[in-house]
C-alpha positions in Angstrom: -1.0 -0.7 -21.8 -1.5 -4.0 -19.8 -1.6 -3.9 -16.0 -0.4 -6.4 -13.5 -1.3 -6.1 -9.9 1.1 -7.8 -7.5 0.2 -8.4 -3.8 3.5 -8.9 -2.0 3.1 -10.9 1.2 5.6 -12.3 3.7 5.0 -14.3 6.8 8.0 -13.1 8.9 6.9 -9.6 9.6 9.0 -8.1 12.5 6.0 -6.2 14.0 3.3 -8.8 13.3 4.5 -12.3 12.3 2.0 -14.2 10.3 0.0 -11.1 9.4 -1.2 -12.2 6.0 -3.0 -15.1 7.5 -4.7 -13.2 10.3 -8.5 -13.8 10.1 -10.7 -10.7 9.7 -14.4 -10.9 10.5 -16.7 -9.3 7.9 -20.3 -7.9 8.0 -21.9 -11.3 7.9 -19.8 -12.7 10.8 -17.6 -14.8 8.5 -13.8 -14.6 8.6 -11.3 -14.4 5.8 -7.5 -14.1 6.0 -6.0 -10.7 5.4 -4.3 -11.9 2.2 -7.7 -13.0 0.7 -9.3 -9.7 1.6 -6.4 -7.8 -0.1 -6.7 -10.1 -3.2 -10.5 -9.4 -3.3 -9.7 -5.6 -3.2 -7.3 -6.1 -6.1 -9.8 -8.1 -8.1 -12.3 -5.3 -7.8 -10.1 -2.9 -9.8 -11.2 -2.1 -13.3 -8.8 -2.4 -16.2 -6.4 -4.9 -14.7 -5.2 -7.8 -16.8 -3.7 -10.0 -14.1 -3.5 -10.3 -10.3 -0.9 -12.3 -8.5 0.2 -12.9 -4.9 4.0 -12.8 -4.5 5.4 -14.6 -1.5 8.3 -16.6 -0.2 6.2 -18.7 2.2 4.5 -22.0 1.5 1.8 -21.2 4.1 0.7 -18.1 2.3 1.0 -19.8 -1.1 -1.2 -22.6 0.1 -3.8 -20.3 1.6 -3.9 -18.1 -1.6 -4.1 -20.9 -4.0 -6.9 -22.4 -1.8 -9.2 -19.4 -2.5 -8.2 -19.3 -6.2 -5.4 -16.7 -6.4 -2.5 -17.0 -8.8 0.8 -17.2 -6.8 4.4 -16.4 -7.8 7.1 -17.6 -5.4 9.8 -15.1 -4.8 13.1 -15.0 -2.9 13.2 -14.7 0.9 16.0 -12.2 0.3 13.5 -9.5 -1.0 13.9 -6.6 1.4 10.4 -5.1 0.8 7.3 -5.3 -1.4 8.8 -3.3 -4.3 11.7 -5.8 -4.6 9.2 -8.6 -4.4 7.1 -7.0 -7.2 10.1 -6.5 -9.3 11.0 -10.2 -9.0 7.5 -11.3 -9.7 7.2 -9.1 -12.8 10.6 -10.4 -14.0 9.5 -14.0 -13.5 6.3 -13.3 -15.5 8.3 -11.4 -18.1 5.8 -8.6 -17.7 6.3 -5.6 -20.1 3.3 -3.4 -18.9 2.6 -1.4 -15.8 3.0 -3.0 -12.5 0.9 -2.1 -9.5 2.0 -3.0 -5.9 -1.1 -3.4 -3.8 0.3 -4.3 -0.4 -1.1 -7.3 1.3 -2.0 -5.3 4.5 -4.4 -2.9 2.8 -7.7 -4.7 2.3 -9.7 -1.5 2.5 -8.1 0.0 -0.6 -10.8 1.3 -2.8 -10.5 0.3 -6.5 -10.5 3.9 -7.7 -7.2 4.6 -5.8 -5.5 2.1 -8.1 -7.4 3.2 -11.2 -6.3 6.8 -10.6 -2.6 5.7 -10.6 -2.9 3.7 -13.8 -4.7 6.5 -15.6 -2.0 9.0 -14.5 0.8 6.9 -15.8 -1.0 6.1 -19.0 -1.5 9.8 -19.7 2.2 10.8 -19.2 5.1 8.7 -20.4 7.5 10.8 -18.4 6.2 9.5 -15.1 8.0 6.4 -13.9 6.3 5.8 -10.5 3.2 7.1 -8.8 1.5 6.6 -5.4 -1.8 7.9 -4.0 -2.2 10.4 -1.1 -5.4 11.1 0.8 -6.1 14.2 2.7 -6.7 13.3 6.3 -9.9 14.3 8.1 -9.8 15.1 11.8 -10.6 11.6 12.9 -7.8 10.1 10.8 -5.3 12.6 12.0 -6.2 12.1 15.6 -5.8 8.4 15.1 -2.3 8.9 13.7 -1.3 11.2 16.6 -2.7 8.7 19.2 -0.7 5.9 17.6 2.5 7.9 18.0 1.7 8.8 21.6 1.2 5.1 22.3 4.5 4.3 20.6 2.8 2.5 17.7 3.6 2.9 14.0 0.3 4.0 12.4 -0.2 5.4 9.0 2.5 7.0 6.8 2.2 10.7 5.8 3.5 12.5 2.8 4.6 16.0 1.8 4.9 17.1 -1.8 5.7 20.1 -4.0 3.3 22.2 -6.0 3.8 19.9 -9.0 2.9 16.9 -6.8 6.3 15.4 -6.8 7.0 13.9 -3.4 9.4 15.7 -1.0 9.3 13.1 1.8 7.3 10.3 3.4 7.4 9.6 7.1 5.9 7.4 9.8 5.8 10.5 11.9 3.0 12.9 11.3 4.2 15.6 8.9 4.0 18.5 8.4 3.9 19.5 12.1 1.0 21.9 12.7 0.6 22.2 16.5 -3.1 22.6 16.0 -6.2 20.6 16.8 -8.7 20.0 14.0 -12.4 19.2 14.3 -15.0 17.8 12.0 -15.3 19.8 8.8 -11.9 21.4 9.1 -9.5 21.1 6.2 -6.5 19.2 7.5 -3.1 20.0 5.9 -1.8 16.4 6.4 -1.9 13.8 3.7 -2.1 10.1 4.4 0.2 8.1 2.1 -1.7 5.1 0.8 0.6 2.1 0.4 -0.1 1.4 -3.2 2.4 2.0 -6.0 2.3 1.9 -9.8 5.6 1.6 -11.7 6.8 1.5 -15.3 9.1 -1.5 -15.9 12.2 0.7 -16.2 11.6 2.4 -12.8 11.0 -0.9 -11.1 14.1 -2.4 -12.7 16.2 0.6 -11.6 15.0 0.2 -8.0 16.5 -3.2 -7.7 19.9 -1.9 -8.7 20.1 0.7 -6.0 21.2 -0.1 -2.5 19.0 0.9 0.4 19.8 4.4 1.7 19.9 5.7 5.2 16.4 7.3 5.1 14.8 4.1 3.8 16.6 2.2 6.5 15.6 4.6 9.3 12.0 5.0 8.3 11.4 1.5 7.0 9.7 3.0 4.0 10.6 1.4 0.7 9.5 4.4 -1.5 12.3 6.5 0.0 14.8 4.6 -2.1 13.4 6.4 -5.2 13.8 9.8 -3.6 17.3 9.1 -2.2 18.4 8.2 -5.8 16.9 11.3 -7.4 14.0 9.5 -9.0 10.7 11.5 -8.8 7.7 10.0 -7.2 4.4 11.5 -8.2 1.7 11.8 -5.5 -1.7 11.4 -6.9 -4.4 12.9 -4.7 -7.4 10.6 -4.4 -10.8 11.0 -2.6 -12.3 8.7 0.0 -15.8 9.1 -1.3 -17.1 8.2 2.1 -14.9 5.1 2.3 -12.7 4.6 5.3 -9.1 3.5 4.7 -6.8 1.9 7.2 -3.8 -0.5 6.9 -3.2 -3.4 9.1 0.1 -2.5 10.8 -0.4 -3.8 14.3 -2.6 -6.2 16.1 -4.6 -3.2 17.4 -5.6 -2.5 13.9 -7.6 -5.7 13.6 -10.8 -4.4 15.4 -10.5 -1.1 13.5 -10.5 -2.9 10.1 -13.2 -5.3 11.1 -15.4 -2.4 12.2 -14.9 -0.8 8.8 -15.8 -4.0 7.0 -19.0 -4.2 9.0 -19.7 -0.5 8.3 -19.2 -1.0 4.6 -21.2 -4.2 4.5 -18.3 -6.3 3.2 -18.9 -10.0 3.9 
């Protein structure tokens, strides 16, 4: 089955306006905008037929086309990345799988996306899947510190024994009340902001109105759960790679440090 990766990007972020064009310094000292680093992460995924940037902003379009990306212009009325992916897929008349690799996740390892595609390809009953990564003590402490400082850090997920999602939250769930050190198995899973959809699931999403949980949390994937549509959580492994999304200005030095550590130019 053919695979399209869509990178939704908007300029008017309420928490960080202009985020896709923020320059991030790599290992060699050179800078690239966030949208380019996210596009390069998408281009590294095996088995992908097409990668596009979906935006409603001419500044992002011009920057993306400037480094060679294909761009699909979408409506400014798209409420979130999933709606933007749905519009881009419809514009391209895409009949295969659609992957939403969000434009603020330049550290996404290619095997995260590959695992989602493989899982959907193996089971026709699954309409939508997303990766989860078990936190280590450092990641969990980073999430907890963000919450103490009033910042929105990573998203966490809880799921049933069959890996169907029960809930996603910007709070740290489940509550444990414990401190964890290096080497401890942490019972908290970081939700990685990547989604793979079958066309029918993506089309259904656009017909549903946002629900109260999606609105309160600001998490687009909750619309699936609020409408009784299962979301499969696919556990992935870091393989020594750090993962962090760019949610706030404070995340820039974190991500730049990881780029240097990984040797990414």
